[in-house]
C-alpha positions in Angstrom: 44.1 82.7 56.9 43.1 80.9 53.8 39.6 81.0 52.3 40.2 77.8 50.4 37.5 75.2 50.8 38.4 71.6 51.4 35.7 69.5 49.8 34.9 65.9 50.9 33.3 63.2 48.9 30.3 61.5 50.5 32.4 58.4 51.0 35.1 60.3 52.8 32.6 62.3 54.9 30.8 59.1 55.9 34.1 57.5 56.9 35.1 60.6 58.8 31.8 60.4 60.7 32.0 56.7 61.2 28.6 56.1 59.4 27.4 54.5 56.2 26.9 56.6 53.1 23.2 55.8 53.4 23.1 57.4 56.8 25.0 60.3 55.5 22.4 60.9 52.8 19.7 60.7 55.4 21.5 63.3 57.5 21.8 65.6 54.4 18.1 65.0 53.5 17.0 65.8 57.1 19.0 69.0 57.1 21.6 67.9 59.7 24.5 68.4 57.3 24.9 70.9 54.4 25.8 69.4 51.1 26.4 70.8 47.6 25.6 69.2 44.3 27.9 69.9 41.4 26.3 68.1 38.4 25.9 64.5 39.6 28.5 64.8 42.4 27.6 65.6 46.0 30.3 67.2 48.1 30.5 68.4 51.7 32.7 71.1 53.2 35.2 69.7 55.7 34.5 72.6 58.0 30.8 71.7 58.0 31.5 68.0 58.8 33.9 69.0 61.6 31.3 71.4 63.0 28.7 68.6 63.0 31.1 66.3 64.8 31.6 69.0 67.5 27.8 69.6 67.8 27.3 65.9 68.6 29.6 66.0 71.6 28.1 64.4 74.7 27.9 66.6 77.7 29.2 65.1 81.0 26.3 64.0 83.2 23.9 63.6 80.3 24.0 59.8 80.0 22.9 58.6 83.4 19.6 57.3 81.8 21.7 54.7 80.0 22.8 53.0 83.2 20.0 53.4 85.7 20.5 52.1 89.3 18.7 48.8 89.8 16.2 48.8 92.6 17.3 46.7 95.6 20.9 46.3 94.4 22.0 46.6 98.1 24.6 49.3 97.4 
């Protein structure tokens, strides 16, 4: 097992998450994602980004509010 850290730039992390860099900075500022500043450069650990992705997984049965039954649909 390697203890080597894989660092991602903000552009790569945002792309991996499918969001804009501006949204990524907001996630960092709000504490949703850990980031590290080295001089003027901000980097994220790939493991942290991957863990965030997993934490956003949608649980089955939790989205019924997005497609409510319409009253009187006759079904």
